[in-house]
N, CA, C and O atoms as a GROMACS GRO file, in nm:
protein
  344
    1MET      N    1   0.086  -0.121   0.002
    1MET     CA    2  -0.004  -0.002   0.002
    1MET      C    3   0.084   0.126  -0.004
    1MET      O    4   0.122   0.173   0.103
    2PRO      N    5   0.117   0.180  -0.110
    2PRO     CA    6   0.197   0.297  -0.123
    2PRO      C    7   0.166   0.407  -0.048
    2PRO      O    8   0.045   0.425  -0.038
    3HIS      N    9   0.241   0.493   0.010
    3HIS     CA   10   0.216   0.630   0.066
    3HIS      C   11   0.101   0.629   0.165
    3HIS      O   12   0.000   0.698   0.151
    4GLY      N   13   0.124   0.543   0.269
    4GLY     CA   14   0.015   0.542   0.377
    4GLY      C   15   0.039   0.418   0.474
    4GLY      O   16   0.112   0.322   0.453
    5THR      N   17  -0.043   0.444   0.589
    5THR     CA   18  -0.037   0.351   0.688
    5THR      C   19  -0.195   0.281   0.700
    5THR      O   20  -0.297   0.349   0.710
    6HIS      N   21  -0.193   0.164   0.696
    6HIS     CA   22  -0.330   0.090   0.686
    6HIS      C   23  -0.352   0.011   0.820
    6HIS      O   24  -0.254  -0.040   0.876
    7LEU      N   25  -0.467   0.001   0.867
    7LEU     CA   26  -0.495  -0.074   0.986
    7LEU      C   27  -0.585  -0.199   0.940
    7LEU      O   28  -0.682  -0.187   0.865
    8TYR      N   29  -0.545  -0.306   0.987
    8TYR     CA   30  -0.632  -0.432   0.962
    8TYR      C   31  -0.679  -0.494   1.100
    8TYR      O   32  -0.593  -0.514   1.186
    9ASN      N   33  -0.794  -0.520   1.122
    9ASN     CA   34  -0.855  -0.571   1.229
    9ASN      C   35  -0.980  -0.628   1.207
    9ASN      O   36  -1.030  -0.620   1.095
   10SER      N   37  -1.045  -0.692   1.312
   10SER     CA   38  -1.181  -0.757   1.273
   10SER      C   39  -1.289  -0.658   1.229
   10SER      O   40  -1.382  -0.695   1.158
   11THR      N   41  -1.276  -0.533   1.270
   11THR     CA   42  -1.379  -0.446   1.225
   11THR      C   43  -1.341  -0.385   1.080
   11THR      O   44  -1.429  -0.343   1.005
   12ASN      N   45  -1.211  -0.384   1.047
   12ASN     CA   46  -1.166  -0.356   0.914
   12ASN      C   47  -1.084  -0.467   0.840
   12ASN      O   48  -0.968  -0.444   0.809
   13PRO      N   49  -1.140  -0.578   0.814
   13PRO     CA   50  -1.080  -0.682   0.756
   13PRO      C   51  -0.994  -0.656   0.617
   13PRO      O   52  -0.896  -0.723   0.582
   14SER      N   53  -1.043  -0.561   0.554
   14SER     CA   54  -0.983  -0.514   0.414
   14SER      C   55  -0.891  -0.393   0.437
   14SER      O   56  -0.831  -0.345   0.341
   15GLY      N   57  -0.878  -0.344   0.554
   15GLY     CA   58  -0.783  -0.243   0.593
   15GLY      C   59  -0.860  -0.089   0.570
   15GLY      O   60  -0.953  -0.058   0.495
   16ILE      N   61  -0.794  -0.022   0.653
   16ILE     CA   62  -0.863   0.125   0.656
   16ILE      C   63  -0.736   0.213   0.654
   16ILE      O   64  -0.638   0.181   0.722
   17LEU      N   65  -0.734   0.320   0.580
   17LEU     CA   66  -0.623   0.419   0.568
   17LEU      C   67  -0.622   0.496   0.698
   17LEU      O   68  -0.723   0.552   0.739
   18ILE      N   69  -0.495   0.500   0.770
   18ILE     CA   70  -0.488   0.578   0.873
   18ILE      C   71  -0.454   0.728   0.841
   18ILE      O   72  -0.345   0.743   0.788
   19ALA      N   73  -0.516   0.824   0.860
   19ALA     CA   74  -0.491   0.965   0.815
   19ALA      C   75  -0.380   1.029   0.882
   19ALA      O   76  -0.324   1.124   0.828
   20SER      N   77  -0.341   0.984   1.001
   20SER     CA   78  -0.230   1.056   1.075
   20SER      C   79  -0.102   1.014   1.015
   20SER      O   80  -0.088   0.897   0.978
   21ASP      N   81  -0.002   1.108   1.002
   21ASP     CA   82   0.134   1.082   0.979
   21ASP      C   83   0.223   1.056   1.102
   21ASP      O   84   0.346   1.050   1.095
   22ASN      N   85   0.154   1.043   1.210
   22ASN     CA   86   0.240   1.022   1.328
   22ASN      C   87   0.333   0.897   1.335
   22ASN      O   88   0.431   0.883   1.409
   23ILE      N   89   0.289   0.818   1.255
   23ILE     CA   90   0.366   0.665   1.259
   23ILE      C   91   0.522   0.693   1.272
   23ILE      O   92   0.592   0.627   1.349
   24SER      N   93   0.567   0.790   1.196
   24SER     CA   94   0.720   0.819   1.176
   24SER      C   95   0.765   0.926   1.279
   24SER      O   96   0.885   0.954   1.285
   25SER      N   97   0.680   0.986   1.357
   25SER     CA   98   0.721   1.096   1.449
   25SER      C   99   0.658   1.066   1.590
   25SER      O  100   0.619   1.162   1.655
   26GLY      N  101   0.646   0.953   1.635
   26GLY     CA  102   0.596   0.930   1.766
   26GLY      C  103   0.499   0.822   1.782
   26GLY      O  104   0.488   0.773   1.895
   27GLY      N  105   0.430   0.780   1.688
   27GLY     CA  106   0.349   0.665   1.699
   27GLY      C  107   0.200   0.701   1.666
   27GLY      O  108   0.164   0.818   1.653
   28ILE      N  109   0.116   0.594   1.654
   28ILE     CA  110  -0.014   0.614   1.636
   28ILE      C  111  -0.080   0.520   1.741
   28ILE      O  112  -0.020   0.423   1.788
   29VAL      N  113  -0.206   0.553   1.776
   29VAL     CA  114  -0.292   0.463   1.872
   29VAL      C  115  -0.398   0.403   1.791
   29VAL      O  116  -0.469   0.474   1.720
   30ILE      N  117  -0.415   0.263   1.798
   30ILE     CA  118  -0.494   0.196   1.704
   30ILE      C  119  -0.622   0.142   1.782
   30ILE      O  120  -0.698   0.067   1.721
   31GLY      N  121  -0.649   0.176   1.913
   31GLY     CA  122  -0.753   0.161   1.998
   31GLY      C  123  -0.727   0.047   2.093
   31GLY      O  124  -0.611   0.008   2.109
   32ASP      N  125  -0.834  -0.011   2.161
   32ASP     CA  126  -0.821  -0.110   2.269
   32ASP      C  127  -0.878  -0.236   2.217
   32ASP      O  128  -0.977  -0.240   2.145
   33TYR      N  129  -0.806  -0.349   2.260
   33TYR     CA  130  -0.840  -0.483   2.219
   33TYR      C  131  -0.844  -0.574   2.326
   33TYR      O  132  -0.761  -0.577   2.417
   34ALA      N  133  -0.951  -0.655   2.314
   34ALA     CA  134  -0.960  -0.776   2.419
   34ALA      C  135  -0.845  -0.863   2.408
   34ALA      O  136  -0.777  -0.870   2.306
   35PRO      N  137  -0.821  -0.934   2.521
   35PRO     CA  138  -0.714  -1.043   2.494
   35PRO      C  139  -0.737  -1.147   2.394
   35PRO      O  140  -0.846  -1.202   2.378
   36ARG      N  141  -0.634  -1.173   2.326
   36ARG     CA  142  -0.628  -1.258   2.215
   36ARG      C  143  -0.690  -1.198   2.090
   36ARG      O  144  -0.698  -1.266   1.987
   37ALA      N  145  -0.736  -1.069   2.095
   37ALA     CA  146  -0.784  -1.014   1.965
   37ALA      C  147  -0.653  -0.976   1.884
   37ALA      O  148  -0.543  -0.977   1.940
   38GLY      N  149  -0.670  -0.942   1.753
   38GLY     CA  150  -0.558  -0.907   1.690
   38GLY      C  151  -0.587  -0.784   1.590
   38GLY      O  152  -0.698  -0.745   1.553
   39ALA      N  153  -0.465  -0.733   1.555
   39ALA     CA  154  -0.480  -0.608   1.456
   39ALA      C  155  -0.326  -0.605   1.409
   39ALA      O  156  -0.231  -0.642   1.478
   40TYR      N  157  -0.318  -0.555   1.280
   40TYR     CA  158  -0.186  -0.520   1.236
   40TYR      C  159  -0.184  -0.410   1.146
   40TYR      O  160  -0.287  -0.383   1.084
   41ILE      N  161  -0.075  -0.340   1.128
   41ILE     CA  162  -0.060  -0.227   1.070
   41ILE      C  163   0.050  -0.246   0.951
   41ILE      O  164   0.158  -0.302   0.968
   42LEU      N  165   0.007  -0.196   0.837
   42LEU     CA  166   0.081  -0.206   0.727
   42LEU      C  167   0.131  -0.074   0.679
   42LEU      O  168   0.044   0.007   0.646
   43PHE      N  169   0.264  -0.035   0.668
   43PHE     CA  170   0.306   0.094   0.642
   43PHE      C  171   0.418   0.081   0.522
   43PHE      O  172   0.487  -0.019   0.505
   44SER      N  173   0.423   0.179   0.454
   44SER     CA  174   0.529   0.178   0.345
   44SER      C  175   0.627   0.296   0.374
   44SER      O  176   0.590   0.394   0.440
   45VAL      N  177   0.746   0.284   0.326
   45VAL     CA  178   0.839   0.374   0.333
   45VAL      C  179   0.894   0.410   0.191
   45VAL      O  180   0.879   0.328   0.101
   46ALA      N  181   0.957   0.527   0.168
   46ALA     CA  182   1.014   0.568   0.027
   46ALA      C  183   1.158   0.577   0.046
   46ALA      O  184   1.203   0.634   0.145
   47LEU      N  185   1.223   0.530  -0.033
   47LEU     CA  186   1.378   0.524  -0.028
   47LEU      C  187   1.411   0.652  -0.125
   47LEU      O  188   1.337   0.695  -0.214
   48PRO      N  189   1.526   0.697  -0.092
   48PRO     CA  190   1.580   0.817  -0.194
   48PRO      C  191   1.604   0.772  -0.333
   48PRO      O  192   1.628   0.653  -0.352
   49PHE      N  193   1.598   0.857  -0.434
   49PHE     CA  194   1.644   0.806  -0.561
   49PHE      C  195   1.786   0.777  -0.555
   49PHE      O  196   1.860   0.831  -0.473
   50ALA      N  197   1.825   0.688  -0.645
   50ALA     CA  198   1.954   0.648  -0.652
   50ALA      C  199   2.056   0.760  -0.693
   50ALA      O  200   2.171   0.755  -0.648
   51ASP      N  201   2.018   0.859  -0.778
   51ASP     CA  202   2.118   0.964  -0.816
   51ASP      C  203   2.142   1.054  -0.687
   51ASP      O  204   2.229   1.141  -0.695
   52THR      N  205   2.071   1.039  -0.572
   52THR     CA  206   2.106   1.115  -0.459
   52THR      C  207   2.204   1.056  -0.357
   52THR      O  208   2.257   1.116  -0.263
   53LEU      N  209   2.218   0.928  -0.392
   53LEU     CA  210   2.319   0.841  -0.302
   53LEU      C  211   2.455   0.851  -0.335
   53LEU      O  212   2.488   0.887  -0.448
   54GLN      N  213   2.542   0.820  -0.245
   54GLN     CA  214   2.682   0.806  -0.267
   54GLN      C  215   2.700   0.682  -0.359
   54GLN      O  216   2.604   0.605  -0.365
   55CYS      N  217   2.817   0.653  -0.433
   55CYS     CA  218   2.847   0.533  -0.495
   55CYS      C  219   2.859   0.402  -0.402
   55CYS      O  220   2.903   0.406  -0.287
   56GLY      N  221   2.821   0.305  -0.458
   56GLY     CA  222   2.820   0.184  -0.395
   56GLY      C  223   2.695   0.140  -0.314
   56GLY      O  224   2.583   0.172  -0.355
   57TRP      N  225   2.712   0.068  -0.201
   57TRP     CA  226   2.596   0.017  -0.140
   57TRP      C  227   2.559   0.118  -0.019
   57TRP      O  228   2.642   0.172   0.055
   58THR      N  229   2.423   0.131  -0.014
   58THR     CA  230   2.367   0.208   0.100
   58THR      C  231   2.258   0.113   0.152
   58THR      O  232   2.174   0.056   0.081
   59ASP      N  233   2.272   0.102   0.303
   59ASP     CA  234   2.176   0.016   0.349
   59ASP      C  235   2.077   0.102   0.442
   59ASP      O  236   2.111   0.202   0.506
   60TYR      N  237   1.951   0.046   0.438
   60TYR     CA  238   1.824   0.124   0.502
   60TYR      C  239   1.759   0.021   0.592
   60TYR      O  240   1.755  -0.097   0.557
   61ARG      N  241   1.708   0.062   0.704
   61ARG     CA  242   1.645  -0.034   0.800
   61ARG      C  243   1.507   0.040   0.834
   61ARG      O  244   1.511   0.156   0.875
   62ALA      N  245   1.397  -0.019   0.819
   62ALA     CA  246   1.264   0.035   0.881
   62ALA      C  247   1.245  -0.042   0.998
   62ALA      O  248   1.265  -0.164   0.994
   63VAL      N  249   1.209   0.014   1.104
   63VAL     CA  250   1.160  -0.060   1.230
   63VAL      C  251   1.022  -0.021   1.277
   63VAL      O  252   0.990   0.096   1.300
   64GLY      N  253   0.941  -0.125   1.290
   64GLY     CA  254   0.816  -0.113   1.359
   64GLY      C  255   0.824  -0.145   1.504
   64GLY      O  256   0.890  -0.242   1.542
   65VAL      N  257   0.760  -0.066   1.588
   65VAL     CA  258   0.759  -0.096   1.741
   65VAL      C  259   0.624  -0.109   1.769
   65VAL      O  260   0.546  -0.038   1.705
   66VAL      N  261   0.578  -0.192   1.858
   66VAL     CA  262   0.434  -0.225   1.910
   66VAL      C  263   0.480  -0.211   2.062
   66VAL      O  264   0.572  -0.269   2.120
   67HIS      N  265   0.394  -0.124   2.106
   67HIS     CA  266   0.397  -0.118   2.260
   67HIS      C  267   0.259  -0.124   2.321
   67HIS      O  268   0.196  -0.019   2.333
   68PRO      N  269   0.203  -0.253   2.364
   68PRO     CA  270   0.087  -0.274   2.432
   68PRO      C  271   0.073  -0.203   2.566
   68PRO      O  272   0.173  -0.210   2.637
   69ARG      N  273  -0.029  -0.136   2.615
   69ARG     CA  274  -0.029  -0.087   2.738
   69ARG      C  275  -0.008  -0.197   2.843
   69ARG      O  276  -0.083  -0.294   2.844
   70GLY      N  277   0.091  -0.183   2.930
   70GLY     CA  278   0.101  -0.285   3.037
   70GLY      C  279   0.190  -0.402   2.998
   70GLY      O  280   0.203  -0.497   3.074
   71ALA      N  281   0.248  -0.395   2.886
   71ALA     CA  282   0.334  -0.525   2.828
   71ALA      C  283   0.463  -0.460   2.758
   71ALA      O  284   0.472  -0.341   2.729
   72ASN      N  285   0.547  -0.542   2.739
   72ASN     CA  286   0.671  -0.517   2.670
   72ASN      C  287   0.657  -0.471   2.524
   72ASN      O  288   0.559  -0.499   2.455
   73GLU      N  289   0.755  -0.403   2.485
   73GLU     CA  290   0.757  -0.348   2.346
   73GLU      C  291   0.804  -0.475   2.245
   73GLU      O  292   0.889  -0.555   2.284
   74TYR      N  293   0.747  -0.483   2.122
   74TYR     CA  294   0.782  -0.572   2.035
   74TYR      C  295   0.828  -0.489   1.896
   74TYR      O  296   0.770  -0.395   1.843
   75TYR      N  297   0.936  -0.545   1.860
   75TYR     CA  298   1.018  -0.475   1.741
   75TYR      C  299   1.010  -0.578   1.627
   75TYR      O  300   1.013  -0.700   1.646
   76ASN      N  301   0.998  -0.518   1.504
   76ASN     CA  302   1.014  -0.586   1.383
   76ASN      C  303   1.079  -0.492   1.269
   76ASN      O  304   1.035  -0.380   1.244
   77THR      N  305   1.176  -0.544   1.210
   77THR     CA  306   1.251  -0.467   1.121
   77THR      C  307   1.260  -0.536   0.972
   77THR      O  308   1.235  -0.654   0.947
   78THR      N  309   1.298  -0.443   0.889
   78THR     CA  310   1.311  -0.485   0.746
   78THR      C  311   1.443  -0.398   0.700
   78THR      O  312   1.461  -0.282   0.738
   79GLU      N  313   1.529  -0.468   0.616
   79GLU     CA  314   1.647  -0.405   0.562
   79GLU      C  315   1.635  -0.395   0.411
   79GLU      O  316   1.592  -0.491   0.347
   80SER      N  317   1.670  -0.288   0.358
   80SER     CA  318   1.691  -0.277   0.206
   80SER      C  319   1.830  -0.220   0.180
   80SER      O  320   1.878  -0.125   0.242
   81ASP      N  321   1.891  -0.287   0.082
   81ASP     CA  322   2.018  -0.245   0.014
   81ASP      C  323   2.010  -0.178  -0.105
   81ASP      O  324   1.950  -0.238  -0.194
   82VAL      N  325   2.061  -0.054  -0.136
   82VAL     CA  326   2.046   0.000  -0.271
   82VAL      C  327   2.185   0.017  -0.312
   82VAL      O  328   2.269   0.056  -0.231
   83PHE      N  329   2.213  -0.009  -0.439
   83PHE     CA  330   2.343   0.000  -0.501
   83PHE      C  331   2.334   0.105  -0.603
   83PHE      O  332   2.238   0.106  -0.681
   84ARG      N  333   2.423   0.192  -0.608
   84ARG     CA  334   2.450   0.290  -0.714
   84ARG      C  335   2.580   0.290  -0.776
   84ARG      O  336   2.675   0.341  -0.718
   85PRO      N  337   2.592   0.233  -0.897
   85PRO     CA  338   2.716   0.213  -0.961
   85PRO      C  339   2.801   0.359  -0.973
   85PRO      O  340   2.744   0.468  -0.981
   86CYS      N  341   2.909   0.347  -0.973
   86CYS     CA  342   3.012   0.475  -0.988
   86CYS      C  343   3.032   0.493  -1.119
   86CYS      O  344   3.106   0.583  -1.159
   0.00000   0.00000   0.00000
């Protein structure tokens, strides 16, 4: 889903666009859930154009953090390697 953050849960099984851009600057609140209920967030990130990068490989890492109230944080990461020939 380019250019946005989407919430999927039992109320929105096909997903709903989250209008807030706060996911990258402090987080978003997706509501309250009963024990064993589930929800997930799908977000996209944009990498710089190759012509703006230095020659060689550049590594990028996107990190998602979930912090349920009263529980430990959970982290998930993805890495992208971009190569610009010299």
